[in-house]
C-alpha positions in Angstrom: 110.5 -62.0 -125.5 109.2 -65.6 -126.0 108.9 -68.0 -123.1 111.3 -70.3 -124.9 114.1 -67.8 -124.7 113.7 -67.5 -120.9 113.4 -71.3 -120.6 116.7 -71.7 -122.5 118.5 -69.3 -120.2 117.2 -71.0 -117.1 118.4 -74.3 -118.5 121.8 -72.7 -119.0 121.7 -71.4 -115.4 121.0 -74.9 -114.1 123.9 -76.2 -116.1 126.2 -73.5 -114.8 125.2 -74.5 -111.2 125.8 -78.1 -112.0 129.4 -77.2 -113.1 129.9 -75.9 -109.5 130.1 -72.3 -110.7 128.3 -69.5 -108.8 126.3 -67.6 -111.4 125.8 -64.7 -108.9 129.0 -64.1 -106.9 128.9 -61.3 -104.3 131.8 -59.2 -105.7 134.5 -58.8 -108.3 137.8 -57.0 -108.0 137.3 -54.6 -110.9 140.5 -52.6 -111.3 139.6 -50.2 -114.0 136.5 -48.9 -115.8 136.1 -49.7 -119.5 136.9 -46.1 -120.3 140.1 -46.4 -118.4 140.9 -49.6 -120.2 140.0 -48.0 -123.6 142.4 -45.1 -122.9 145.3 -47.5 -121.8 148.3 -48.0 -124.0 148.5 -51.1 -126.2 150.0 -54.0 -124.3 148.6 -52.9 -121.0 147.1 -55.6 -118.8 143.7 -54.7 -117.4 141.0 -56.2 -115.2 137.5 -54.9 -115.8 133.8 -55.8 -115.9 130.6 -55.0 -117.6 127.5 -56.3 -119.4 127.7 -58.3 -122.6 126.0 -56.2 -125.3 127.0 -58.0 -128.5 128.1 -61.6 -129.2 129.7 -62.9 -132.4 131.3 -66.3 -132.4 133.4 -67.3 -135.5 134.5 -70.8 -134.3 138.0 -70.0 -133.0 137.6 -66.3 -132.4 134.8 -64.6 -130.5 134.2 -60.8 -130.5 131.8 -59.2 -127.9 131.2 -55.7 -126.6 131.2 -55.0 -122.9 129.4 -52.0 -121.5 129.7 -50.4 -118.1 128.7 -46.9 -116.8 131.7 -45.3 -118.4 132.0 -46.8 -121.9 131.3 -49.6 -124.4 134.4 -51.6 -125.5 135.2 -54.6 -127.6 136.7 -57.8 -126.1 138.1 -60.8 -128.0 138.5 -64.4 -127.1 140.9 -66.5 -129.2 140.6 -70.3 -128.8 144.4 -70.8 -129.0 145.1 -68.1 -126.4 142.5 -68.9 -123.8 142.2 -72.6 -124.3 139.5 -74.8 -125.8 137.7 -75.6 -122.6 137.3 -72.0 -121.5 136.4 -70.8 -125.0 133.7 -73.4 -125.5 132.2 -72.8 -122.0 132.0 -69.1 -122.8 130.3 -69.6 -126.1 127.9 -72.2 -124.8 126.8 -70.7 -121.5 127.0 -66.9 -121.8 124.4 -64.6 -123.5 124.0 -60.9 -124.3 122.9 -59.2 -121.1 125.1 -61.3 -118.8 127.6 -59.5 -116.6 131.2 -60.8 -116.8 134.6 -59.8 -115.5 137.6 -60.1 -117.8 141.3 -59.9 -117.6 143.5 -59.3 -120.6 145.7 -57.2 -122.7 144.9 -54.1 -124.7 145.4 -54.5 -128.4 144.1 -53.0 -131.7 142.3 -55.1 -134.3 143.2 -55.0 -138.0 140.1 -52.8 -138.4 141.6 -50.3 -135.9 139.3 -51.0 -132.9 140.9 -50.8 -129.5 140.0 -54.1 -127.7 140.8 -56.4 -124.8 142.4 -59.8 -125.7 140.9 -61.9 -122.9 143.1 -64.2 -120.9 140.6 -65.1 -118.2 136.9 -64.3 -117.5 134.3 -64.8 -114.7 130.6 -64.9 -114.9 129.2 -62.3 -112.5 125.5 -62.3 -113.2 123.4 -64.6 -115.5 120.6 -62.6 -117.1 117.4 -64.7 -117.6 115.7 -62.3 -120.0 117.3 -60.9 -123.2 117.7 -57.2 -123.7 115.1 -55.6 -126.1 116.4 -55.1 -129.6 114.2 -52.1 -130.5 112.8 -49.1 -128.7 110.8 -47.1 -131.3 107.5 -45.7 -132.1 104.8 -44.1 -129.9 103.5 -47.5 -128.7 106.8 -47.9 -126.9 106.8 -44.6 -125.1 104.9 -45.8 -122.1 107.0 -49.0 -121.9 110.2 -46.9 -122.0 109.0 -45.0 -118.9 107.7 -48.1 -117.1 110.9 -50.1 -117.7 113.4 -47.2 -117.5 116.2 -49.5 -116.5 116.1 -51.0 -120.0 115.9 -47.6 -121.7 119.1 -46.6 -119.8 120.9 -49.6 -121.2 120.1 -48.9 -124.8 120.0 -45.1 -124.6 123.3 -43.5 -123.4 121.8 -40.0 -124.0 119.2 -40.7 -121.3 122.0 -41.4 -118.9 123.6 -38.1 -119.8 120.4 -36.2 -119.0 120.4 -37.5 -115.4 124.1 -36.7 -115.0 123.1 -33.1 -116.0 120.2 -33.2 -113.6 122.6 -34.2 -110.7 124.9 -31.3 -111.7 121.9 -28.9 -111.9 121.0 -29.5 -108.3 124.6 -29.6 -107.1 125.4 -26.3 -108.8 122.3 -24.8 -107.1 123.4 -26.2 -103.8 126.9 -25.0 -104.1 125.7 -21.5 -105.1 123.4 -21.2 -102.0 126.2 -22.4 -99.7 128.6 -20.0 -101.3 126.1 -17.2 -100.6 126.1 -18.1 -96.9 122.9 -20.0 -96.7 122.4 -22.9 -94.3 120.9 -26.1 -95.7 118.1 -27.4 -93.5 115.6 -30.3 -93.5 112.0 -29.5 -92.5 109.1 -32.0 -92.0 107.6 -33.9 -94.9 104.6 -35.0 -92.8 102.5 -32.0 -91.5 99.3 -31.6 -89.6 98.6 -28.5 -91.7 99.7 -28.4 -95.4 100.9 -24.9 -95.8 103.1 -22.6 -97.9 101.3 -23.0 -101.3 98.0 -23.1 -103.1 97.6 -26.9 -103.7 95.6 -29.9 -102.8 97.7 -32.2 -100.5 98.0 -36.0 -100.3 96.5 -37.3 -97.0 97.9 -40.3 -95.1 97.4 -41.8 -91.7 100.0 -41.8 -88.9 99.4 -45.0 -87.0 101.4 -44.3 -83.9 99.7 -41.0 -83.2 96.4 -42.2 -84.7 95.8 -39.1 -86.8 95.7 -38.0 -90.5 98.6 -36.0 -91.7 99.5 -34.3 -95.0 102.5 -34.7 -97.3 104.1 -31.3 -97.6 103.1 -29.1 -100.6 105.9 -26.6 -100.2 109.6 -27.0 -99.3 109.0 -26.1 -95.7 108.0 -22.5 -96.3 106.3 -22.0 -93.0 109.0 -24.0 -91.2 111.8 -22.0 -92.7 110.1 -18.7 -91.8 109.8 -20.1 -88.2 113.6 -20.4 -88.5 113.8 -16.7 -89.3 111.8 -16.0 -86.1 114.3 -18.2 -84.3 117.3 -16.1 -85.4 118.6 -18.0 -88.5 119.2 -15.5 -91.3 119.8 -17.5 -94.4 118.3 -21.0 -95.0 117.5 -23.2 -97.9 116.2 -26.7 -98.5 116.3 -29.0 -101.6 113.8 -31.9 -101.3 110.7 -33.7 -102.5 107.2 -32.2 -102.2 103.8 -33.5 -103.2 100.7 -32.0 -104.8 97.6 -34.1 -105.5 96.7 -32.4 -108.7 96.5 -33.0 -112.4 99.4 -34.1 -114.6 100.6 -32.2 -117.6 103.7 -31.5 -119.6 104.8 -29.2 -116.7 103.2 -30.7 -113.7 103.7 -33.9 -111.6 102.5 -35.0 -108.2 105.8 -35.5 -106.6 108.9 -33.5 -107.6 112.0 -31.8 -106.3 112.0 -28.1 -105.2 114.4 -25.7 -103.7 113.2 -22.9 -101.4 115.3 -20.3 -99.6 114.8 -17.5 -97.1 116.9 -14.5 -96.5 116.5 -12.1 -93.6 116.8 -8.3 -93.8 116.1 -8.4 -97.6 113.2 -7.8 -99.8 111.9 -9.2 -103.1 114.2 -7.0 -105.2 117.3 -8.3 -103.4 116.0 -11.9 -104.0 115.4 -11.1 -107.7 119.1 -10.0 -108.1 120.3 -13.1 -106.3 118.2 -15.5 -108.3 119.2 -14.0 -111.6 122.8 -14.6 -110.6 121.9 -18.2 -109.6 120.0 -19.0 -112.8 122.9 -17.7 -115.0 125.4 -19.7 -113.0 123.4 -22.9 -113.4 122.9 -22.6 -117.2 126.5 -21.7 -117.8 128.0 -24.4 -115.6 125.6 -27.3 -116.5 125.2 -26.5 -120.3 128.1 -24.1 -121.1 125.8 -21.9 -123.0 123.3 -19.1 -122.4 120.8 -19.5 -125.3 118.1 -22.2 -125.3 115.1 -23.1 -127.2 112.3 -23.5 -124.7 108.6 -24.3 -125.6 109.2 -22.9 -129.1 110.8 -19.6 -127.7 114.4 -18.6 -128.1 115.6 -17.7 -124.6 118.8 -15.8 -123.9 119.8 -15.8 -120.3 122.7 -13.3 -120.9 120.4 -10.5 -122.0 118.9 -7.9 -119.7 115.9 -9.5 -117.9 112.7 -7.7 -118.6 110.4 -6.6 -115.7 106.6 -7.0 -116.4 103.8 -5.6 -114.3 101.1 -8.2 -113.7 98.1 -5.8 -113.7 99.5 -3.6 -116.6 100.2 -6.6 -118.8 96.6 -8.0 -118.4 95.2 -4.5 -119.0 97.3 -4.2 -122.1 96.4 -7.6 -123.5 92.8 -7.9 -122.5 91.7 -4.4 -121.6 90.7 -5.3 -118.1 91.9 -3.9 -114.7 91.9 -7.0 -112.5 92.3 -4.9 -109.3 88.9 -3.3 -110.0 87.1 -5.9 -112.0 84.2 -7.8 -110.4 83.9 -11.5 -110.4 81.2 -11.2 -113.1 83.5 -9.2 -115.3 86.2 -11.8 -115.0 83.8 -14.6 -115.9 82.6 -12.7 -118.9 86.2 -12.0 -120.1 87.1 -15.7 -119.8 84.0 -16.8 -121.6 84.8 -14.3 -124.4 88.2 -15.8 -124.7 86.7 -19.3 -125.0 88.7 -20.6 -122.0 87.4 -23.7 -120.3 87.0 -22.9 -116.5 84.6 -23.3 -113.6 82.6 -20.1 -113.2 82.1 -20.9 -109.5 85.7 -20.4 -108.7 86.8 -17.5 -106.4 87.9 -14.2 -107.9 91.6 -14.8 -107.3 91.4 -18.1 -109.1 89.7 -16.4 -112.1 92.4 -13.7 -112.1 95.1 -16.4 -112.1 93.4 -18.3 -115.0 93.3 -15.0 -117.0 97.0 -14.3 -116.2 98.1 -17.7 -117.4 96.7 -16.9 -120.9 99.0 -13.8 -120.9 102.0 -15.7 -119.6 101.9 -18.1 -122.6 103.1 -15.3 -124.9 106.2 -14.3 -122.9 109.5 -15.8 -123.9 111.6 -14.4 -121.0 113.7 -14.4 -119.1 111.5 -11.9 -117.4 110.5 -10.8 -113.9 106.8 -10.5 -113.2 105.9 -8.1 -110.4 103.0 -6.1 -109.0 100.6 -9.1 -108.2 97.2 -8.3 -106.7 97.0 -9.2 -103.0 94.2 -11.7 -103.8 96.6 -14.1 -105.6 99.4 -14.0 -103.0 98.2 -14.9 -99.4 101.8 -15.1 -98.0 103.4 -12.0 -99.6 103.9 -8.6 -98.0 101.7 -5.8 -99.2 103.2 -3.0 -101.1 103.1 -0.2 -98.4 102.5 2.5 -101.1 99.9 0.4 -102.9 98.1 -2.0 -100.5 96.2 -3.7 -103.2 99.4 -5.1 -104.6 102.1 -7.3 -103.0 105.9 -7.4 -103.2 106.1 -10.6 -105.2 108.0 -11.7 -108.3 107.9 -14.6 -110.7 110.5 -15.7 -113.2 109.0 -16.3 -116.6 110.7 -18.6 -119.1 109.2 -20.0 -122.3 105.7 -18.9 -121.5 105.6 -20.5 -118.0 106.4 -19.7 -114.4 109.9 -20.8 -113.5 110.2 -19.7 -109.8 108.4 -17.5 -107.4 109.6 -15.2 -104.6 108.4 -12.4 -102.4 108.9 -10.1 -99.5 107.5 -12.4 -96.9 104.5 -11.3 -94.9 105.6 -10.8 -91.3 102.6 -8.9 -90.0 100.8 -11.5 -87.9 97.4 -9.6 -87.9 97.5 -9.3 -91.7 98.5 -13.0 -92.0 95.7 -14.2 -89.7 93.2 -12.2 -91.8 94.5 -13.7 -95.1 94.4 -17.2 -93.6 90.7 -16.5 -92.6 90.0 -15.5 -96.2 91.7 -18.7 -97.5 89.6 -20.8 -95.0 86.4 -19.3 -96.4 87.6 -20.3 -99.9 88.2 -23.9 -98.7 84.7 -24.0 -97.1 83.3 -22.9 -100.4 84.9 -25.9 -102.1 88.3 -24.6 -103.2 90.6 -27.6 -102.3 93.7 -25.7 -103.3 93.1 -22.8 -100.9 95.6 -22.6 -98.0 94.9 -24.1 -94.6 95.0 -21.7 -91.7 98.1 -22.3 -89.5 97.5 -20.7 -86.1 100.9 -21.9 -84.7 102.6 -20.1 -87.6 100.6 -16.9 -86.8 101.7 -17.2 -83.2 105.3 -17.6 -84.2 105.0 -14.3 -86.2 103.7 -12.6 -83.1 107.1 -13.2 -81.5 108.6 -11.2 -84.5 110.1 -12.2 -87.8 112.6 -9.8 -89.3 112.1 -8.5 -92.9 112.6 -11.5 -95.0 112.6 -12.5 -98.7 111.8 -16.0 -99.9 112.0 -17.9 -103.2 111.2 -21.3 -104.6 112.0 -23.1 -107.8 111.2 -26.7 -108.9 112.7 -29.2 -111.3 110.4 -27.8 -114.0 113.3 -25.4 -114.6 115.6 -28.3 -115.5 112.9 -29.9 -117.7 112.5 -26.6 -119.6 116.3 -26.3 -120.1 116.2 -29.8 -121.6 113.1 -28.9 -123.6 111.4 -32.0 -122.4 108.3 -32.9 -120.3 108.6 -33.0 -116.6 107.8 -36.8 -116.7 110.7 -37.5 -119.0 113.1 -35.8 -116.6 112.2 -37.9 -113.6 114.4 -41.0 -113.3 111.5 -43.3 -112.4 108.2 -41.4 -113.0 105.1 -42.7 -111.2 103.2 -45.2 -113.4 99.9 -47.0 -113.1 100.5 -50.7 -112.4 100.2 -53.0 -115.4 97.0 -55.1 -115.4 
């Protein structure tokens, strides 16, 4: 945009004000949407509003297109119908991008386009900058994200994506409510960032004069306190924050759902979540087959169950339950994987597993995790080196995690101690000990299954990056 274009529009604005016309009225009595107007019978009188998207003046006849949230529709002004004064004012003072309200009658042009023959109009908002004409090429990708409001105007498909995202979360919410879960809200600011292996954001609470953390899980330890308190089915959908790297699949703040179900184990939760996932994909997309990360994924087929240890053993000839840290380091080096050899054993196992995961199309349940990689999951009573955990794998990535929750306070305290040692050794993602939570467990928590899934699932269904699927992704300020 040239400075001259903005200057011209500001001059028009001043002229409009000089004509004693308010260029920014507080409201307009819009009776119908443009889609409703478009679907009306010929001859119907309508009153609607929208943004001017095209402008073509032919002297005594002016054709424009209006766009609102529902539709884009042609309007026509005829000099002999609306009067010379109103016609000339419209042509002289209005521009593409302005919002106007119009009254008129539905008719069909000789080219067959359903339109509104305008009998009166009102300026609702004078735009001082013209809309961009083009959005193309890699050089514009950053600009599209930075000025998302402009991309929405020129890209109706982007709007549809976020209608689907809203339906995605609403379908999940309705499913959980239908299964008897209570929706709850737990703290976003915490004195201990718990419930996940992640580095938190730190901020300062002025009133209490102390540092606090933005939550890294959807209230996992709080919802389990609710199980102690006697609630039996709870869930929360909200925002959580992890001060970690960005990638196609990872962002620092994003929406997550977590749920907890008393008197159930991880197998019960697996069955419930398979049911939920199938309901979401069917209701939001009306199909069961998707292309995800280059894989064809069919949600309707029987979901495979994969054993964590057996799969690594099969792919890399290594038993991670018996392997030393040195053996893990050697294997990762042999695979030419970039990693920090000073990481703890459980982090090395996790890096190795992620190489395996990339090859799995899914949908599949991953089970049989070693206890080292799951500090909050219940041990398998028959195999204490493993835990009762599962992950849902789609398109080579994790798409949700659940487990039989650890409710043994002594075991939990010991695992927190091990995590604390990892933090002292420099692992910023190791979990922080939460003694208050351990104390809550000592009052008794019933057998409980928990599960969490983030908006990554939606991004994968769309086959887009996580960043593209956030309505206003975080951007560095322009210099």
